[in-house]
Structure formats: structure tokens, C-alpha cells
N, C-alpha and C positions, 0 to 999 in steps of 0.2 A: 147844582151846578153840571154841567156837561163835562164827560170823563173820558178818557181814552184808555178802552179795558182791552188787554188780550188774552188770550184764549190758546191753552197749551194741550196739543192733542198727544197723548205718550202711544206710542207703538211699539213694537217688539217685532224681533226676525222670525218668521216660519218659513222654512224651504228657502231663504234667500229672496223671501217677497217681506216686505213691511206690512205689518197687520198693526191696525188700531186695537187698542184695549182701553179698559176702563179706568181712568184715573185714579188715583189712591187719594185722592182729597179734592179740596176745590181746584179747578181748573182754569178760573179766568182771576187777573190782577190787572190792578190797574199802574198803567206806564204813563199817565197825563206828566205827572212832574219833568220825567226825564226827557220826553218827547219835547214838552215845551222849551225845557233848556236847548234840547238837541235845535229848535226853530221850525217853522212850516215848512220850508223851502225842503232841508234834511228828513224830517219826518215824512213828508208826502211821497219821498223814494223808497220808503221801506214797502218793502212786497211781501203777501202770504206766501208759504210754503216755500221759503228764501232764507240765505243765511241773514239777512237785513231784518228780517223777522225771527227769526231763530235765536238771535242774539240777546234778544229781550227776556228769553227765558234764566238769563243770569243776572238780572238783576236784583236787588236787594226786597224790591215790591213782591216778587215770586216767592209763595210758598216755597219752604225748605225741600218737600218733597220733588218739585217742578226743579229748583236748581240743583239737584243731587240726580235727576233721573240718567239711569245708565245706557239705556236705550235710545233709538232712533224715535224722532217726533217731529212736528211742525206747530208752527204759530202763525195764528189768524189774528190781524189786527187792522187792515187795510181799511175794511169800512167802517170802524171806529175813528181813525184817524180822520178819514173824510168828514163824517158827521161831525166832529169836535171844531175843525175848522171851518167848517161851514157855518156853523152856531157863533162861533168867536167873531167871523168876519160880517157878521149881520149888522148891517147900521139899524138902531133902533130909532123908528119916529114914535114918541109917544105924543106927538101936538097933535 
């Protein structure tokens, strides 16, 4: 079954610049149920590197280390959303 997977990218501040750091654990998490409830139109408005995707890091499906990350970060999910809804909206013709 097709799923929507968000990826958390942790960062830290170095000389007033955001710098990518190694994740403390698994950085990908399933957001399918949340976005399916949200609906396709609203889900497709979510953008990578934006508050709309960053908010996904606080979902219960995110690992604890992600939900409690103290530093800067960004979340990518846009491509996974697009692939999910393309798959769901396909009309299957088995005849």
C-alpha cells in the first residue's frame, strides 16, 4: 500500500548559520493517516522547507527524538504527497 513518508532533517546553529547534523535515530516517519484525514487539497498545499511541512514533526507518528528536537530543522514530504495522490487517483482498468 502506498504511504506518505516525511523526512526530518535536523540542523544546528554554527556562527549564526544553520548546519545539517546527523540524525539521532530514524529520520523518516509515516504521515499518511494525518494527511488522508486532512484531505488531498489541503495536503497538496504542504511545502518542503516551510512551516506547513515543519508542523508534521510534532505528530505522534514522529519518533520522540524528532518531536523534542531543540534546534532548527526542516521536513521534506512534498514528493511523497504527490506520489501518493497520483497513485490513489489512478483508475484501475483490469478488464
